[in-house]
GUVOKOL-345743 format. One line per field, with one value per atom (N, C-alpha, C, O, CB): residue in one letter; x, y, z. Coordinates in Angstrom, 3 decimals. Glycine has a CB too. Layout:
residues N
res A  ... .
east X  ... .
north Y  ... .
up Z  ... .
//
This chain:
residues 86
res M  M  M  M  M  H  H  H  H  H  K  K  K  K  K  A  A  A  A  A  D  D  D  D  D  I  I  I  I  I  E  E  E  E  E  M  M  M  M  M  E  E  E  E  E  M  M  M  M  M  L  L  L  L  L  L  L  L  L  L  D  D  D  D  D  L  L  L  L  L  L  L  L  L  L  H  H  H  H  H  K  K  K  K  K  S  S  S  S  S  L  L  L  L  L  S  S  S  S  S  L  L  L  L  L  I  I  I  I  I  L  L  L  L  L  E  E  E  E  E  N  N  N  N  N  P  P  P  P  P  K  K  K  K  K  A  A  A  A  A  P  P  P  P  P  M  M  M  M  M  T  T  T  T  T  K  K  K  K  K  H  H  H  H  H  V  V  V  V  V  G  G  G  G  G  A  A  A  A  A  V  V  V  V  V  G  G  G  G  G  L  L  L  L  L  R  R  R  R  R  F  F  F  F  F  R  R  R  R  R  F  F  F  F  F  L  L  L  L  L  Y  Y  Y  Y  Y  L  L  L  L  L  A  A  A  A  A  L  L  L  L  L  Y  Y  Y  Y  Y  L  L  L  L  L  V  V  V  V  V  Q  Q  Q  Q  Q  S  S  S  S  S  D  D  D  D  D  Y  Y  Y  Y  Y  L  L  L  L  L  A  A  A  A  A  N  N  N  N  N  G  G  G  G  G  V  V  V  V  V  S  S  S  S  S  K  K  K  K  K  H  H  H  H  H  L  L  L  L  L  L  L  L  L  L  R  R  R  R  R  E  E  E  E  E  K  K  K  K  K  I  I  I  I  I  Y  Y  Y  Y  Y  H  H  H  H  H  T  T  T  T  T  A  A  A  A  A  F  F  F  F  F  D  D  D  D  D  Y  Y  Y  Y  Y  F  F  F  F  F  T  T  T  T  T  Y  Y  Y  Y  Y  V  V  V  V  V  R  R  R  R  R  I  I  I  I  I  F  F  F  F  F  Q  Q  Q  Q  Q  E  E  E  E  E  N  N  N  N  N .
east 106.168  106.123  106.521  106.140  104.727  107.279  107.678  106.601  105.721  109.040  106.692  105.717  105.759  104.715  105.968  106.957  107.087  106.414  105.812  108.577  106.514  105.863  104.348  103.674  106.279  103.821  102.377  101.918  100.873  101.994  102.704  102.357  102.393  101.547  103.308  103.353  103.431  102.257  101.727  104.755  101.847  100.686  99.418  98.561  100.516  99.304  98.151  98.168  97.124  98.137  99.357  99.479  99.125  98.459  100.898  99.563  99.215  97.719  97.142  99.942  97.089  95.627  94.924  93.966  95.135  95.405  94.823  94.970  94.032  95.484  96.143  96.368  95.460  94.868  97.837  95.350  94.492  93.024  92.298  94.641  92.585  91.185  90.913  89.777  90.787  91.949  91.762  91.879  91.395  92.757  92.509  92.753  91.814  91.470  94.224  91.403  90.440  91.065  91.962  89.179  90.591  91.044  90.121  90.401  91.146  89.037  88.033  88.119  88.026  86.606  88.296  88.298  86.875  85.942  88.956  86.710  85.409  84.446  83.254  84.806  84.963  84.157  83.423  84.069  85.042  82.092  81.371  81.501  81.279  79.906  81.853  81.997  83.466  83.794  81.366  84.343  85.767  85.959  85.332  86.604  86.814  86.988  87.778  87.799  87.670  88.422  89.212  88.444  87.827  90.586  88.488  87.770  88.580  89.805  87.441  87.879  88.539  88.540  88.853  87.859  88.196  88.140  89.515  90.527  87.610  89.533  90.804  91.589  92.817  90.558  90.918  91.592  92.331  93.189  90.600  92.003  92.619  93.633  94.133  91.557  93.940  94.835  96.238  96.866  94.908  96.731  98.063  98.124  99.075  98.460  97.117  97.059  96.935  97.560  95.891  96.133  95.955  97.288  97.628  94.958  98.045  99.281  100.408  101.320  99.706  100.370  101.326  101.031  101.950  101.271  99.761  99.363  99.805  100.301  97.828  99.620  100.058  101.571  102.101  99.543  102.277  103.742  104.194  105.129  104.337  103.536  103.851  103.629  104.459  102.992  102.517  102.219  103.245  103.700  100.799  103.606  104.585  105.961  106.694  104.658  106.310  107.576  107.606  108.628  107.778  106.493  106.406  106.512  107.170  105.093  105.876  105.926  107.349  107.784  104.962  108.071  109.420  110.479  111.631  109.770  110.096  111.051  111.236  110.549  110.576  112.151  112.437  111.547  111.658  113.892  110.664  109.837  108.862  108.684  109.069  108.241  107.256  107.940  108.850  106.218  107.504  108.007  107.383  106.306  107.691  108.043  107.481  106.333  106.530  108.560  105.148  103.979  102.785  102.883  103.663  101.659  100.415  100.029  99.552  99.282  100.227  99.856  100.629  100.072  100.096  101.893  102.725  102.267  102.160  104.204  102.003  101.558  100.158  99.875  101.581  99.294  97.942  97.981  97.264  97.076  98.816  98.940  99.485  99.030  99.848  100.452  101.000  99.903  99.801  102.192  99.103  98.008  96.989  96.487  97.317  96.684  95.742  96.289  95.532  95.433  97.593  98.214  98.051  97.643  99.709  98.369  98.250  96.810  96.552  98.804  95.874  94.464  93.955  93.191  93.612  94.367  93.929  94.519  93.850  94.320  95.765  96.383  95.679  95.378  97.886  95.414  94.731  93.274  92.704  94.810  92.673  91.273  91.065  89.995  90.798  92.070  91.934  91.728  91.042  93.170  92.309  92.248  91.091  90.946  93.535  90.277  89.098  87.876  87.862  88.897  86.878  85.653  84.485  84.645  85.734  83.342  82.113  81.678  81.629  80.975  81.369  80.974  79.645  78.654  80.879  79.630  78.402  77.804  76.726  78.675  78.488  77.987  77.265  77.604  79.132  76.282  75.510  76.286  76.810  74.106  76.352  77.030  76.057  74.865  77.615  76.563  75.726  75.637  74.976  76.267 .
north 90.122  91.278  92.529  92.722  91.442  93.357  94.621  95.669  95.490  95.085  96.748  97.814  98.392  98.721  98.915  98.517  99.051  98.125  98.597  99.243  96.823  95.877  96.003  95.931  94.447  96.187  96.350  97.642  97.673  96.348  98.715  99.986  99.879  100.463  101.087  99.148  98.966  98.138  98.420  98.294  97.138  96.339  97.193  97.047  95.125  98.085  98.983  99.944  100.226  99.775  100.445  101.335  100.606  101.172  101.907  99.364  98.572  98.339  98.436  97.233  98.034  97.853  99.143  99.112  97.409  100.275  101.569  101.822  102.283  102.704  101.522  101.734  100.841  101.298  101.468  99.581  98.661  99.077  98.911  97.227  99.613  100.018  101.363  101.645  100.081  102.199  103.537  103.584  104.524  104.474  102.591  102.602  101.624  100.579  102.251  101.975  101.169  100.642  101.268  101.985  99.499  98.930  99.294  98.939  97.421  99.990  100.272  101.745  102.620  99.909  102.019  103.398  103.917  103.170  103.501  105.188  105.852  105.167  105.045  105.881  104.730  104.068  105.134  105.935  103.168  105.162  106.185  106.001  106.947  106.170  104.806  104.554  104.573  104.111  103.208  105.105  105.171  106.070  107.125  105.692  105.665  106.443  107.740  108.571  105.601  107.936  109.150  110.111  109.700  108.805  111.379  112.402  112.870  112.747  113.586  113.405  113.984  115.508  116.167  113.513  116.062  117.519  118.112  117.573  117.925  119.237  119.857  120.316  120.389  121.042  120.618  121.036  119.909  120.159  121.633  118.682  117.535  116.813  115.753  116.569  117.384  116.685  116.530  115.487  117.435  117.525  117.427  116.333  115.552  118.756  116.280  115.258  113.868  112.923  115.523  113.736  112.442  111.918  110.758  112.566  112.765  112.291  112.147  111.346  113.220  112.893  112.637  111.292  110.560  113.775  110.972  109.676  108.540  107.513  109.624  108.733  107.724  107.599  106.503  108.066  108.720  108.668  107.853  107.057  110.100  108.051  107.266  105.781  104.951  107.731  105.450  104.049  103.463  102.335  103.910  104.215  103.740  103.587  102.652  104.690  104.495  104.389  103.101  102.418  105.622  102.785  101.563  100.323  99.352  101.535  100.345  99.203  98.987  97.846  99.420  100.067  99.952  99.683  99.398  101.199  99.773  99.505  98.001  97.199  100.146  97.642  96.235  95.663  94.486  96.067  96.496  96.018  94.930  93.927  97.178  95.131  94.167  93.042  93.280  94.859  91.841  90.697  90.714  91.279  89.353  90.109  90.031  89.046  87.846  89.616  89.548  88.690  89.337  90.384  88.341  88.693  89.158  90.527  91.387  88.135  90.733  91.994  93.160  94.237  91.927  92.948  94.003  94.336  95.509  93.579  93.327  93.564  94.174  95.031  92.262  93.734  94.283  95.755  96.581  93.471  96.076  97.458  98.340  99.471  97.543  97.840  98.607  98.880  99.995  97.846  97.887  98.075  99.085  99.907  96.739  99.030  99.982  101.405  102.350  99.600  101.564  102.885  103.445  104.594  102.815  102.641  103.096  103.412  104.426  102.049  102.576  102.815  104.081  104.838  101.617  104.316  105.509  106.767  107.798  105.421  106.685  107.840  108.142  109.299  107.586  107.111  107.321  107.721  108.411  106.063  107.298  107.622  109.127  109.637  106.913  109.835  111.286  111.947  112.965  111.876  111.384  111.987  111.471  111.885  111.748  110.588  110.117  110.891  111.417  108.586  110.951  111.637  110.994  110.353  113.133  111.167  110.682  111.759  112.942  110.371  111.346  112.295  112.925  112.226  111.604  114.253  114.942  115.744  116.321  115.862  115.786  116.535  115.595  114.418  117.267  116.137  115.339  115.227  116.216  115.964  114.013  113.796  114.042  113.758  112.368  114.562  114.804  113.575  113.589  115.959 .
up 124.506  123.628  124.393  125.548  123.017  123.739  124.333  124.076  123.234  123.774  124.811  124.653  123.237  122.674  125.683  122.659  121.296  120.277  119.313  120.935  120.485  119.577  119.640  118.613  119.908  120.819  120.985  120.319  119.668  122.483  120.484  119.853  118.330  117.652  120.322  117.790  116.339  115.830  114.755  115.952  116.573  116.174  116.180  115.308  117.113  117.169  117.214  116.022  115.434  118.538  115.665  114.517  113.222  112.355  114.434  113.086  111.900  111.802  110.718  111.924  112.926  112.928  112.512  111.740  114.327  113.025  112.651  111.157  110.507  113.442  110.616  109.182  108.345  107.368  108.826  108.719  107.948  108.002  107.022  108.476  109.134  109.255  108.591  108.208  110.716  108.450  107.889  106.375  105.745  108.485  105.789  104.351  103.657  104.208  104.044  102.443  101.704  100.421  99.856  101.390  99.969  98.698  97.538  96.393  98.813  97.815  96.799  96.418  97.279  97.303  95.127  94.645  94.604  94.309  93.250  94.897  94.922  95.889  95.607  93.521  97.012  98.030  98.846  99.523  98.952  98.797  99.568  101.083  101.839  99.187  101.528  102.964  103.402  104.495  103.325  102.556  102.897  104.113  104.208  101.695  105.036  106.262  106.076  106.984  107.287  104.933  104.709  103.810  102.826  104.081  104.155  103.409  102.201  102.172  104.316  101.214  100.049  100.108  99.116  98.769  101.243  101.380  101.146  101.593  102.771  100.434  100.063  101.294  101.246  99.131  102.367  103.590  104.295  105.142  104.527  103.953  104.614  103.739  104.113  105.045  102.571  101.646  102.235  102.052  100.310  102.923  103.529  104.577  104.618  104.152  105.415  106.452  105.843  106.324  107.396  104.788  104.114  103.609  103.840  102.944  102.921  102.336  103.357  103.148  101.243  104.445  105.537  106.197  106.564  106.595  106.344  106.906  105.982  106.445  107.126  104.675  103.707  103.681  103.500  102.313  103.862  103.922  105.136  105.041  103.983  106.260  107.460  107.201  107.573  108.657  106.568  106.281  105.309  105.495  105.703  104.287  103.319  103.955  103.636  102.132  104.843  105.579  106.404  106.469  106.499  107.020  107.820  106.938  107.314  108.612  105.775  104.854  104.345  104.191  103.667  104.085  103.547  104.609  104.282  102.806  105.866  106.943  107.118  106.485  108.268  107.963  108.232  109.331  109.674  108.616  109.882  110.987  110.538  111.229  111.606  109.394  108.908  108.147  107.353  108.011  108.393  107.633  106.236  106.044  108.368  105.281  103.930  103.932  103.738  102.892  104.148  104.216  103.569  102.929  105.642  103.750  103.147  103.716  102.977  103.385  105.001  105.628  105.024  104.813  107.132  104.751  104.168  102.750  102.392  104.161  101.955  100.583  100.538  99.700  99.793  101.431  101.494  101.907  101.343  102.479  102.889  103.336  102.215  102.046  104.572  101.449  100.328  99.284  98.773  99.678  98.975  98.019  98.533  97.766  97.731  99.821  100.409  100.346  100.123  101.860  100.541  100.457  99.050  98.883  100.842  98.036  96.656  96.289  95.640  95.710  96.686  96.373  97.052  96.454  96.798  98.284  98.997  98.370  98.294  100.472  97.923  97.261  95.942  95.650  97.017  95.145  93.869  94.062  93.217  93.022  95.155  95.420  95.557  95.222  96.686  96.041  96.182  94.825  94.731  96.873  93.781  92.460  91.608  90.457  91.747  92.143  91.425  91.911  93.024  91.623  91.081  91.450  90.741  89.702  91.118  91.297  90.665  89.676  90.013  91.735  88.479  87.442  87.820  88.033  86.057  87.903  88.296  87.143  87.285  89.477  86.012  84.872  83.922  83.797  84.149  83.273  82.325  81.017  80.506  82.082  80.487  79.215  78.071  78.188  79.136  76.982  75.796  74.945  73.907  74.969 .
//
């Protein structure tokens, strides 16, 4: 393995550990704070760029990472209802 391959594997591991498949997950590693929205979506853009590149083989890891990217992006726009319903 070359050094670049090892670095890409480390980046993939980081992406898989940082992204969640569960919407409204209270233990999700990414914050929904408005100050971090730019960083969140730049991180997701990096992950999506990697998924769309030729580096990853068409396998389960690629499809799982794509699903995690979409769930994490949609998770920013979900919220727990805090108002009382009539």
